[in-house]
C-alpha positions as CSV (number, residue, x, y, z in Angstrom):
1,M,14.3,26.2,26.0
2,D,16.2,27.7,23.3
3,L,14.7,31.2,22.0
4,G,13.6,29.6,18.7
5,M,11.5,27.0,20.6
6,E,10.1,29.9,22.9
7,T,9.1,31.9,19.8
8,R,7.3,29.1,18.3
9,F,5.3,28.7,21.5
10,L,4.3,32.2,21.4
11,K,3.2,31.9,18.0
12,I,1.3,28.7,18.4
13,K,-0.5,30.3,21.5
14,A,-1.4,33.4,19.7
15,Q,-2.7,31.3,16.6
16,I,-4.9,29.1,19.0
17,K,-6.7,32.2,20.6
18,L,-7.5,33.5,16.9
19,K,-8.6,30.0,15.5
20,R,-12.2,29.3,15.6
21,G,-12.9,25.9,17.0
22,W,-10.0,25.7,19.4
23,R,-11.4,25.1,22.8
24,L,-8.9,24.0,25.2
25,N,-9.0,23.0,28.8
26,P,-7.0,24.9,31.5
27,P,-3.3,23.7,32.0
28,I,-2.5,21.2,34.4
29,S,0.0,22.2,37.3
30,Q,3.7,21.3,36.9
31,K,3.5,19.8,40.2
32,D,0.8,17.6,39.1
33,V,2.5,16.2,35.9
34,D,5.8,15.8,38.0
35,A,3.8,13.6,40.6
36,L,2.5,11.4,37.6
37,E,5.9,11.0,36.1
38,N,7.4,9.9,39.5
39,A,4.4,7.5,40.3
40,Y,4.5,5.7,37.0
41,G,8.2,6.0,36.2
42,F,8.2,7.8,32.8
43,A,9.3,11.3,31.7
44,L,7.3,13.3,29.2
45,P,8.9,15.2,26.2
46,E,9.5,18.8,27.2
47,E,7.5,20.3,24.5
48,Y,4.5,18.4,25.1
49,K,5.1,19.1,29.0
50,K,5.2,22.9,28.4
51,F,2.2,22.8,26.2
52,I,0.0,21.2,29.0
53,T,1.2,23.2,31.6
54,Q,1.1,26.6,30.1
55,I,-1.3,26.7,27.1
56,G,-4.0,23.9,27.4
57,N,-4.6,20.4,28.7
58,G,-7.0,18.8,26.3
59,G,-10.1,19.9,25.0
60,R,-12.0,20.4,21.8
61,I,-10.3,21.1,18.3
62,P,-11.5,21.4,14.8
63,S,-12.0,18.4,12.7
64,L,-9.3,18.0,9.9
65,H,-12.2,16.1,7.9
66,D,-15.2,18.6,8.4
67,N,-16.4,16.3,10.9
68,D,-17.6,16.8,14.5
69,P,-14.8,18.5,16.6
70,C,-11.9,16.4,17.3
71,R,-11.0,15.4,20.9
72,F,-7.8,16.8,22.3
73,I,-7.0,14.2,25.1
74,P,-6.1,15.7,28.5
75,F,-3.2,14.3,30.3
76,E,-4.5,13.0,33.8
77,D,-4.2,10.2,36.0
78,T,-6.0,7.3,34.2
79,P,-5.2,3.3,34.2
80,A,-3.6,4.0,31.0
81,L,-0.3,5.5,32.6
82,K,0.7,2.2,34.2
83,D,1.8,1.1,30.7
84,M,3.6,4.4,29.6
85,G,6.9,3.4,31.2
86,Y,7.3,0.3,28.8
87,D,9.1,1.1,25.6
88,F,6.6,1.6,22.4
89,P,7.8,-1.4,20.5
90,L,7.9,-0.1,16.8
91,S,10.5,1.7,15.0
92,E,8.9,2.0,11.8
93,S,5.4,2.1,10.4
94,W,3.2,-0.9,10.6
95,E,0.2,-1.6,8.5
96,W,-1.3,-4.7,10.1
97,D,-4.5,-4.8,7.9
98,T,-2.4,-5.6,4.8
99,D,0.5,-7.4,6.8
100,L,0.1,-11.0,5.3
101,N,2.3,-12.3,8.3
102,F,0.0,-10.8,10.9
103,S,-3.1,-12.7,12.7
104,M,-4.9,-11.8,15.6
105,K,-5.5,-15.6,16.2
106,D,-1.5,-15.7,16.7
107,P,-0.9,-15.1,20.5
108,E,2.5,-13.2,19.7
109,D,0.7,-11.2,17.2
110,A,-2.2,-10.3,19.3
111,E,0.3,-9.1,22.0
112,K,2.3,-7.2,19.6
113,W,-0.9,-5.2,18.4
114,D,-1.9,-4.8,22.1
115,H,1.5,-3.2,22.8
116,T,1.4,-0.8,19.7
117,Q,-1.9,0.6,21.3
118,K,-0.6,1.5,24.9
119,N,3.0,0.9,25.6
120,G,5.1,4.2,25.8
121,I,2.6,6.5,24.3
122,V,0.5,9.6,25.2
123,V,-2.8,9.7,23.0
124,L,-3.0,13.3,21.7
125,A,-6.2,13.2,19.7
126,K,-8.7,11.3,18.4
127,E,-11.0,11.8,15.5
128,D,-14.1,9.6,14.9
129,V,-14.1,9.7,11.2
130,G,-13.9,6.6,9.1
131,G,-12.2,3.8,11.3
132,G,-11.2,6.5,13.7
133,Q,-7.9,8.3,13.6
134,T,-5.6,8.8,16.6
135,Y,-2.5,10.8,16.9
136,F,0.0,10.0,19.7
137,L,3.3,11.0,21.2
138,V,5.9,8.3,21.7
139,I,7.5,8.9,25.2
140,S,9.5,5.7,25.5
141,G,11.5,3.7,23.1
142,E,13.7,4.1,20.0
143,R,11.1,6.9,18.5
144,K,10.7,8.8,21.8
145,G,9.7,12.4,21.0
146,E,7.9,11.6,17.6
147,V,4.1,11.7,16.8
148,W,2.4,9.0,15.1
149,E,-0.6,8.5,13.6
150,R,-3.0,5.3,13.9
151,D,-6.2,4.2,12.3
152,E,-8.2,0.9,12.0
153,S,-5.8,-0.5,9.3
154,G,-2.3,0.4,10.9
155,T,0.4,2.8,12.6
156,L,2.0,5.5,10.4
157,R,5.3,7.0,11.6
158,L,5.7,10.7,11.1
159,P,9.6,10.8,11.1
160,G,11.2,13.6,13.1
161,C,7.6,15.0,13.7
162,T,7.7,16.5,17.2
163,F,5.0,17.5,19.3
164,L,5.3,21.1,18.3
165,D,5.7,20.1,14.6
166,W,2.3,18.3,14.9
167,V,0.6,21.3,16.4
168,E,1.8,23.5,13.7
169,L,0.9,21.2,10.9
170,Y,-2.8,21.0,12.6
171,L,-3.1,24.7,13.0
172,S,-2.1,25.3,9.2
173,K,-4.4,22.2,8.0
174,Q,-1.5,20.6,6.5
175,L,-1.4,17.5,8.7
176,I,-3.6,15.3,6.3
177,P,-1.7,16.2,3.0
178,Y,1.4,15.5,5.1
179,T,0.3,12.1,6.4
180,D,-1.0,11.1,2.9
181,K,2.0,11.9,1.2
182,L,4.1,10.0,3.8
183,F,1.9,6.8,3.6
184,R,2.4,6.8,-0.4
185,Q,6.0,7.3,-0.3
186,E,6.5,4.8,2.3
187,K,4.7,2.2,0.5
188,S,6.3,2.7,-2.9
189,Q,9.9,3.0,-1.3
190,R,9.6,-0.4,0.5
191,E,8.4,-2.2,-2.5
192,A,11.2,-0.3,-4.8
193,D,14.0,-0.8,-2.6
194,D,14.1,-4.7,-2.7
195,P,11.1,-6.4,-4.4
196,L,12.3,-9.8,-4.3
197,S,12.5,-9.5,-0.6
198,T,9.1,-8.1,-0.6
199,I,7.7,-10.8,-2.5
200,R,9.3,-13.7,-0.6
201,A,7.7,-12.2,2.5
202,L,4.3,-12.2,0.9
203,M,4.7,-15.5,-0.3
204,T,5.4,-17.1,3.2
205,A,2.8,-15.0,4.9
206,K,0.0,-16.7,7.0
207,R,-2.7,-15.2,4.9
208,R,-1.3,-16.6,1.7
209,Q,-0.7,-20.2,2.5
210,D,-3.5,-21.4,0.4
211,I,-1.5,-20.6,-2.9
212,R,0.0,-23.7,-4.5
213,W,3.4,-22.8,-6.0
214,N,5.2,-24.5,-8.6
215,P,9.1,-25.4,-8.3
216,P,11.5,-23.1,-10.0
217,V,12.9,-24.0,-13.4
218,S,16.5,-24.1,-14.5
219,R,18.2,-21.4,-16.6
220,D,18.8,-23.7,-19.0
221,V,15.2,-24.4,-19.6
222,V,14.5,-20.8,-20.1
223,K,17.4,-20.7,-22.7
224,D,15.8,-23.7,-24.5
225,Y,12.4,-21.9,-24.6
226,E,14.0,-18.8,-25.6
227,Q,16.0,-20.3,-28.6
228,R,13.0,-22.2,-29.8
229,H,10.8,-19.2,-30.0
230,G,13.5,-16.7,-31.0
231,I,13.0,-14.4,-28.1
232,T,14.7,-13.2,-24.8
233,L,12.4,-13.2,-21.9
234,P,12.2,-10.2,-19.5
235,E,14.7,-10.5,-16.9
236,E,12.4,-10.1,-13.7
237,Y,10.2,-12.7,-15.2
238,V,13.2,-15.1,-15.8
239,T,14.7,-14.5,-12.2
240,F,11.3,-15.1,-10.6
241,I,10.4,-18.4,-12.5
242,T,14.3,-19.7,-11.8
243,E,14.7,-18.6,-8.4
244,I,11.2,-18.3,-6.7
245,A,8.3,-20.4,-8.3
246,D,7.5,-21.3,-11.9
247,G,3.8,-20.2,-11.5
248,C,1.1,-21.1,-9.3
249,E,-2.5,-21.9,-8.7
250,N,-5.2,-20.2,-6.8
251,F,-3.6,-16.8,-6.2
252,P,-6.1,-14.2,-4.9
253,S,-8.3,-12.9,-7.6
254,A,-11.5,-10.6,-7.4
255,N,-14.4,-12.1,-8.9
256,S,-13.3,-15.6,-9.7
257,N,-16.1,-17.4,-7.9
258,G,-13.9,-19.1,-5.4
259,K,-11.5,-20.7,-8.0
260,G,-8.7,-18.2,-7.7
261,G,-6.3,-17.2,-10.4
262,V,-3.6,-19.2,-12.3
263,F,-0.1,-18.1,-13.0
264,Y,0.9,-20.4,-15.8
265,S,4.2,-22.4,-15.8
266,L,6.7,-21.9,-18.5
267,A,5.9,-25.3,-20.0
268,Q,2.0,-24.4,-20.2
269,L,3.3,-21.6,-22.2
270,D,5.3,-23.5,-24.7
271,C,2.8,-23.9,-27.5
272,L,2.2,-20.2,-28.0
273,P,3.2,-18.9,-31.6
274,N,4.0,-15.4,-32.6
275,L,6.0,-14.6,-29.5
276,D,8.7,-13.2,-31.8
277,K,6.5,-10.7,-33.6
278,A,6.2,-7.3,-32.8
279,F,3.9,-6.1,-30.0
280,Y,1.2,-3.7,-31.5
281,F,2.1,-0.7,-29.6
282,T,5.4,1.0,-29.2
283,E,4.7,3.7,-26.5
284,N,2.9,3.8,-23.1
285,T,2.0,7.6,-23.2
286,D,-0.8,9.6,-21.4
287,E,-2.5,9.7,-24.7
288,T,-2.2,6.2,-25.3
289,R,-3.7,5.1,-22.0
290,K,-6.5,7.7,-22.3
291,Y,-7.4,6.5,-25.5
292,L,-7.4,2.7,-24.7
293,T,-9.4,3.0,-21.5
294,N,-11.9,5.6,-22.7
295,S,-15.3,4.5,-21.6
296,F,-17.3,7.6,-22.6
297,G,-18.8,9.4,-25.8
298,P,-19.4,7.8,-29.1
299,N,-15.8,6.3,-29.6
300,A,-15.7,4.7,-26.3
301,F,-14.6,1.0,-26.0
302,T,-17.6,-0.7,-24.5
303,W,-19.2,-4.1,-24.9
304,K,-20.6,-3.0,-28.1
305,N,-17.6,-1.5,-29.5
306,P,-14.7,-3.4,-28.1
307,V,-11.0,-2.5,-28.8
308,W,-10.4,-5.9,-30.4
309,D,-12.9,-5.0,-33.2
310,V,-11.7,-1.4,-33.6
311,L,-7.8,-1.8,-33.7
312,F,-7.2,-5.4,-34.2
313,A,-9.9,-6.3,-36.8
314,D,-7.3,-7.3,-39.5
315,I,-5.2,-9.4,-37.3
316,P,-6.1,-13.1,-37.4
317,R,-7.0,-15.0,-34.0
318,E,-5.5,-18.1,-33.4
319,N,-7.1,-21.2,-35.1
320,P,-7.1,-23.5,-33.2
321,L,-7.1,-21.4,-30.2
322,N,-4.5,-21.9,-27.4
323,P,-6.2,-22.8,-24.2
324,I,-4.0,-20.4,-22.5
325,W,-5.8,-17.4,-23.8
326,V,-9.0,-16.2,-21.9
327,R,-10.6,-15.2,-25.1
328,A,-10.0,-15.8,-28.6
329,E,-9.8,-11.8,-29.4
330,Y,-6.8,-11.6,-27.1
331,S,-4.8,-13.9,-29.1
332,V,-4.0,-11.1,-31.6
333,L,-1.4,-9.8,-28.9
334,Q,1.7,-10.9,-30.6
335,G,5.0,-10.2,-28.9
336,A,3.4,-10.9,-25.7
337,L,2.9,-13.7,-23.1
338,P,-0.5,-14.4,-21.5
339,F,1.0,-15.5,-18.3
340,A,-2.0,-15.9,-16.1
341,S,-5.8,-15.9,-15.9
342,Y,-7.8,-14.2,-13.3
343,N,-10.7,-16.8,-13.6
344,D,-13.3,-13.9,-13.7
345,E,-15.3,-15.3,-16.3
346,K,-18.6,-13.9,-15.3
347,L,-17.3,-10.2,-15.5
348,F,-14.4,-8.8,-17.6
349,R,-12.6,-12.0,-18.3
350,T,-9.3,-10.3,-17.3
351,Q,-5.8,-11.5,-18.7
352,P,-2.4,-9.9,-17.8
353,I,0.1,-10.0,-20.5
354,L,3.6,-9.4,-20.5
355,I,5.3,-7.7,-23.3
356,I,8.3,-9.4,-24.7
357,T,9.3,-7.4,-27.7
358,G,9.8,-4.1,-28.6
359,P,10.5,-0.9,-26.6
360,L,7.6,-1.9,-24.2
361,K,9.3,-5.2,-23.3
362,G,8.8,-5.9,-19.6
363,Q,5.5,-4.1,-19.1
364,V,2.6,-5.8,-17.9
365,W,-1.0,-4.8,-19.4
366,R,-4.3,-6.2,-19.1
367,A,-6.7,-7.6,-21.5
368,T,-10.4,-7.1,-20.8
369,S,-13.6,-8.2,-22.7
370,F,-13.7,-4.7,-24.4
371,T,-10.5,-2.8,-23.4
372,L,-6.5,-3.2,-23.5
373,R,-5.2,-1.5,-20.2
374,P,-1.7,-0.2,-20.4
375,D,-1.0,-0.2,-16.6
376,G,2.8,-0.5,-17.5
377,D,3.6,-2.1,-14.0
378,G,6.9,-4.3,-14.2
379,F,6.5,-8.0,-13.7
380,Y,7.6,-7.6,-10.0
381,Q,5.1,-5.0,-9.2
382,W,2.2,-7.1,-10.7
383,V,3.5,-10.1,-8.5
384,I,3.2,-7.8,-5.4
385,K,-0.2,-6.8,-6.4
386,M,-1.4,-10.2,-6.9
387,L,-0.1,-11.4,-3.6
388,K,-1.7,-8.4,-1.8
389,G,-5.0,-9.2,-3.4
390,D,-4.7,-5.8,-5.5
391,A,-4.2,-7.2,-8.8
392,R,-7.3,-6.5,-11.1
């Protein structure tokens, strides 16, 4: 072992002695470790082996969630060792709870899930908080030597995080911030890299086969629509309806009383007037968002004081009202396409709108009974959220 590694071990050993709540078992002998490796056909990473043979083999360590002490799992002869010689099957994080292509009813999926729980890993620590958090060390497979995290919803890779890295993060109480940041970064990066691939994968997923998709329309149909309305539609929307689907029925929609949401076809949106007029807002700033979503104080937008009466009182509603609009008040939103409905009539009567004119073109905002919510998602972002059941 190099001097840098030796120095890290000395610092860790000294810190553990000073830290309250660290109660480690005596080390296991090198002879016993060698015997288990030979008997079951695997090799432990050197950092971990040095720790359990020189510092401590399991015990109790402080919780990272102000919970009961966490279990630091000892390395010992158990039935689990028989699976440690098999390769750990994952190379990247896997969130099975939101993986719409995953189903425990599928034998292959169930087998994959089972293998991620036991093949080629040493369980380091278990914390009984929430759905339970487990940290494990990969000892066989592509990611050998890395520590990963697992809870009830999935498995998170900690790229390049060795056993010593994990111990140091744990001692410094930086492990939770580190894993939370990784999770957010991975999720946003996957969707940003190739949103259309993400969308196609979600559309074909096992848990989304109940959505009824319309076939795409041609670019010529879109051009004819644009010419008749004097507009140019946002490119993400055009790409989606010409290459993937021209709307759908029964998309996942909270509080829709079983109806599901409707993503309107371009033909259904053909009779809308005022598409070429300027959208009311030209900026989506922190101040704009704070103002429009204010629900406290005397100037708050509430059921008794809706934004539609405050800001849009002088703009006439459509008459007769186009049936695409969920509420007559929303028809004041000129320069915007009310492309979907959540069918949540008994709650907020939410309607997403795609801005098609002005500097905010391409953003998706939400109209509700008493507010206008400037989420600012792009169209692809809205579709991904919708397919995951997260659109609100």
